[in-house]
N, C-alpha and C positions, 0 to 999 in steps of 0.2 A: 530734530527740529520739527517745524510745522509745515503743513502743506497748504498752499494758498491757491485759490482760483481768482484770477483777475479777468472778469467777464465784462465785455463792453459792447456798445453800439457806436457805430461811426458813420458819418456821412461822406466825408472826403478824405479820411485817413489820419487826421491829427489825433483823434481819440485812440485809435489803434497804436499810434506811435507812442503816446503817453502810457497806455496800458503795458506795452512792451517794456518801457523804461521802468515802470513800477515793478514788473515781474523781475527785471534784471537786478534792481536794487534789493529786492527780497531774496533772490538767489545768492547774491553776493554776501548776504548776512547768514548764509548757510541753510536757508529754507528751500523747499521744493515749491516752485511757483510756475504756473502755466497761465498764459494769456489766451483768451478764447473770444472770438467774435460771437455775440449772442445769436447771430444769424446762422452760425455754423454748428450750433449744439445739436447733437443727435437726439432723436426721439427718446432713446433709452437713458438719456443723461440724468444723473443724480448728483446731489451735493454731498452724499454720504462719505465720499472718499477724501473730502477736504476738511481741514481744521478751521479755515477762515476764508471769507469771500470779500473781494474788493469789486465793486460795480462801478463802471464808468459809462457816462452818456454825454452826448453833445447836444447843444441847443441849435435848432433850426426853425426859424420863423416862430420863436417863442415856445417851442415844445421839444421835449426829449423824444428819443426813438420809442415808438410804441412797443417794439420787441423787448426793450430794456424794462419798460414799465410792466409788461406782461410777465417777464422773468421774475421780477421782484414780487409781484402779486402772487404768482403761481407757487413761489418758493418761500412764502411768508413764514410758515412754521419752521422750516429748516434754518432760515436766516435769523430768526429770533433766538435760536438756540446756540449760535456761534458768534465769535467776534466778526464784525463786518465794518466795511468802510465804503464810502461813496465819493466819487469825484465827478465833477462837471466841467465840461470844456465849452467855452463860449467867448465870443468877441467882447461881450459885456464885461467879462472878468478882466480883460486887458485894459479897460478904460476906467480910470479912477472915478470918473463922474457917473459911471454906470454900474459900479460894483453892487450897489443896493438892488438894482434891477436883477443882476445875476443871482444874488442871494434869494430874491423872490422866486426865481425859477426853481432853486433847490427846495425852498420851503413848499412850493406848490407840489413838486414831485413827491416829497416825503408825506405830505398831507394826503395826497391822492392815493398813494400806495400803502399808507399807514405803516411805514417802515421807519425804524429808528436806528440808523447805523451809528457805530461807536465813534467813527472819525469821518470828517467831511473835508474835501479839498475842492478848490475852484481854480481853474487854470485858463489862461488865454489860449485861443485856438489859432487858426491859420487861415490865410486867404490864398487859395490856389488858382490864381487868375489864369494860369496856363491850362487848366482843366475845364474852365467855364465856357459855355456858349456865349454868344454875343450879348444877349439880354441879361443873363446872370452876371457877366463880367461888368456891364454898365452899372447894375444895381449894387454889386459888391464894391465897386470903386467909390460909389457915393457913401457907402457905409465906412469904407476905409478913410475917406476924407475926414470923418468925425473922429477917427482914432489917431490920426497922424498929424505931426507938425508939418509946416510948410516945407521944411528941409527933407522930409521923409515921405513924400508923396509916392504912391505905388507905381513902380516901373516893372515889377515882376512879382512872383509869389512872395508872400510875407508870412512870417511865423511870429506869433506873439506869446508863445509858451515860455514861462520862466522855468527852465530846467532845474535850477537849484531848488525852487519851490516844490517841484515834482519829486526830486530826490529826498527833500526834507519830509514831505508827506509820506512817502513810502517807508522811510526810516521810522517815522512816528508810528505808523500802522504796525510795523514789525515789532517795535518796542512794546506797544500796547498788547499785541497778541502774545508775545513772549511772556510778559508779566501776567496776563490773564490766564494763560494756559500753563504757567509755571515751567516754561522751557527756556528761561534766561540762562545762557551759558555761564558757568562758574569761571570767573576770570581771576580768582585769587590763587596765589601760589600754594601748593601743597607743602605744609610745614615739615612733613616727614621726608620730603625729597631732598 
């Protein structure tokens, strides 16, 4: 099978959680998959040992992590030679009225980095009120009020990630890579058996 790198930037941990889930789905399909925080990559890091790369980033104050942008820009040549995917995590993706805004963040990132991934996913993030200081908690509760119905006002941490959509994205990426690299397992019965 194929080897996948799922490299991500995260602010509060939800993108890491999604990256781990993507790696798990890829592994369950028989691939070798590793999730790596872009912040933890070694100086000697290279993409040569991977067949495919999935990059994940979250949106904070309208921007993706600079380290993710730098990773994509610095590895432009290698990424253009292999199957790739990008996923974005944002609260805008969780709000039907703001999905166009979320798509704009993706478009800006791809334009800025001049990268053309084969697959793109957008997922809702999370609000970790228990980890915020007073001012950030107040600001994030105001944002949450725009996302939530009256019955679901924030009383604790909230997760907006659609895990079925994450699983479907990972399966789609795997199927695309299997087809592109010709590693689709043969599921037909051997007539001689």
